[in-house]
N, C-alpha and C positions, 0 to 999 in steps of 0.2 A: 504494500500500500504506500503510495507516494504521499508527500505532504499535501498536494492538491486534492487528493482523494479524501482528505480529512475535513474539507469544508462542510459546514452545516451538518455534521453527523449526529445521529442519535447513537450514543455509546452506552450499552448496558452490560452490567457485570453479573455473573453468578456470585453466590455468597460462599457456600461451603466448599473448601479446598480451592477456591479461587481468590478470595480476599484474605483468608486465613488458612492455616494448616490444620485440617481436620484430623490428621494422624496423631497430633499431640494429645487430645483428649482420649483417643482410643488407646494409645500407649499407656497413659496414666490409669485408665480404667481397668485394663487387663493385666497390669504389671505384676500383681501379687498372685496371679493364677497360672502363669505360664512357665513356672519352674526356673530354668536357667535363662534369665532374661537376655543375656548377651547372645544366645543361640536362637531365640524365637524370631521368626521373620515378620516383624511388625507391619511392614508395608504390605506384604502379601496378605496377612491376616486382615488388615484394614480394607483392602480391596475386596476380599471375600465378604466382609461385613456389609459393605456397600451393595454388593450383589444381592445378598440375602435380604437386605432392607428394601431394595427396589422390587424384588420379586414378591415378597410378602405384602408390601404396600400395594402393588398392582393387583394382587388377589383380593385385597380388601377394598378396592375401589379407587386406588390412587392416593398420592400424597395430599391431594386437596381434601380428602375425607378425614385426614389424620387430626386428632385432637387429644381427647382424654377418653377414659372408659376402659373397661376390662379387656375388650378386644385389642385396643391399641397397646395396652400394657403387655398383653400376651405376645403381640408381634415383636415388641421391643426386647422382651426376654428371649423369644424364640430365635431372633437373628443372632444373638450371642451364643446360644446353645448350638445352633447349626454351624456357626463360624468356628468356634473353638473345638467342636467335635471333629472338624476336618484335620485338626492338628493333634488329635489324640487327647484332647482335654475335655472330658465329659462334665457338664454342669447340671445340677438339679435346678428346678424352677426357682428355688430360694436363692441359690448361688447366682443364677443368671439375673435375678432381680437386684442383687447387690452390685453386680458389674454394671447393669443398666443405670442404677442410681448414681454410681461414681462417674459414669460417662456423661450423664445429664448434668451433673454438677460441674464437671470440667468444661463442658461446652459453653458455659456462660462466663468462663474465666479465660477469655481468648484475646489474642493480640493479632492485628493485621500483619500480613507479610510486609517486610521493610520496603518502603517505596510506594505501597498501595495507596495510602491516604494522600500522599503528595501528588500522585498521578490523578486521582479523582479530583482533587482541588484544581490542579492545573488545567485539566480538560474543561471544567466548568468555567474557569477564568477565560479560556479561549472561546467560550460561547457555545460549546456543545451541549446537547441535551443528554445528561448523564443520570443513570439510575441503576436499579437492581431488579433482576428477575430470579426468583428462587422458589424451589419446590419445598413444601412442608406446611404444617399447620400455622395459621396466622400468629397465634400467641407465642408459639415455640420459636419461630423465625424472628419475630420482633424482639425477643429477648436477646438474641444474638446481635441483631442490628443495634440495639441499645448498648450492649456490652462493648461494641466497637465504636460507639458514639456516632454511628452513621446517620442516625435520625436528625442530628444537628448539622451534618454536612450536606445531606441530599434532601431535596423537597419531598414531602410526604406523597405528593401525586406522582412521583417517579419510583416509588417502592412497590413492586408487584410481587405478591406472594400467592402461590397456587391455591393454598387453602382458602384464601379470600376471593381470588379471581374466579375459581370454578373449574379451571383446567390446569393440568400438570404438564410441564415439559416431559416429553418432546412434542406434545400436541401443538401444532402450529397456531391454533386459535389463541393460545396464551400470548404469543408474539404479535399476532394480529390485534389483539386487545391493546397491547402496549402502543402499537402504532396509532390505533384509533384514539386512545386517551391522551396521547402526547402530540397529536397532530403531525406525526412523522410518517415516512414511507419506507417500505422494505428496502428499496434500492439505496437509501441513504442511512440504513441502520446497521450497526455493528454489534455483535455479541461476543463477549469473552467468557469462556467457561472451561472447566476441566473434564466434565463428563462427556464421553463420546456419544452415548445414546441420548442423553437429555439435552446437552448443550450443542454439540456439533450437528447431530442429525436433526434436532428440533429446530434450530435457527436456520439451517440450510433449507429445511422443508417449508419455512415461512418466507423464503426469499431474501434472508439477511446475509450479510457477510459475517464470517466467523473467524475468530482467533482462538485456536485451541491452546489453552493454558495447560501445559503438560510438564510440570517440574520433575516428575518421576520417570519420564521417558517411557510411558505406557505405549503399547502397540495399538494401532488403529484397529477397529472392530468391524469395519465394513469398507465398501468402496467409496464412501463419501469423501469429499476433498475439502477440508477447511482451507480458507484463504491464506492463513499464516499459522505457524506453530511457534510458541515461545516457551522457554524453560523458567523464566522468572521476570520480576518487575523491571530490572535494568533493561532487559531485552524488549519487554513490552513498552516501556517508556520511550525507547529509541524508535520503536515502530510507530507509535501514536503521536509522539511529540519530538520529531527529529530536530536537531539543533539548527539554528539559522546560520547560513554560511557567513563567514566573516565579511565578505564584500557587501552583503545585505545589511549587516549590523551597522556598517559605517554610513549607510544612506540616510539622509534627512528627509 
């Protein structure tokens, strides 16, 4: 994407694993259950947790239906049971509940990736329409947004949560809703996210441009082609906010 491509862009970000590292709360939650911590593949375990979360959520009607209640609590315990069982660590319902409680607590004590807040600020200062599109229950995701103080940085009308909107990524209707509510068009819209299925496939299906945020070097899961792939915020910042050439800096 060239600098001229960035004129009048709607630029929206995913939240989990795009603005902050979701691996950190997972590591903290399962630390006491995995035996020799230095030998446990935390990244692989976390990816399996995400897989089971997505699949169980889909069976229950999607992330937009997620909130509270016995069924939701069962799902949250079950994803940890299924995940750790793959690594030879069986959990009872009670133990899975303890892991889930620790995970939930850690999720609301999070910090953004270095450079993320600065980039969001600069993009807004440049006049771009900047916001968030995230899957999950409204109350749950808003706690994360507040934990990172994003509700003070971004306008309320640009915070889109699937549990409030009625559609989950990768459903293109969620992205279409964002365009409708913000007065933007797909051809001038860019999405940055880490999930291949939800973010890359979802945004491409809605006609948006896509930057795949892939700090762990995950493999593509289909033939879809994101417009760019970045490993971190230094690279993303250079892509979205390229430096002004020296000859232009000197012009009056």
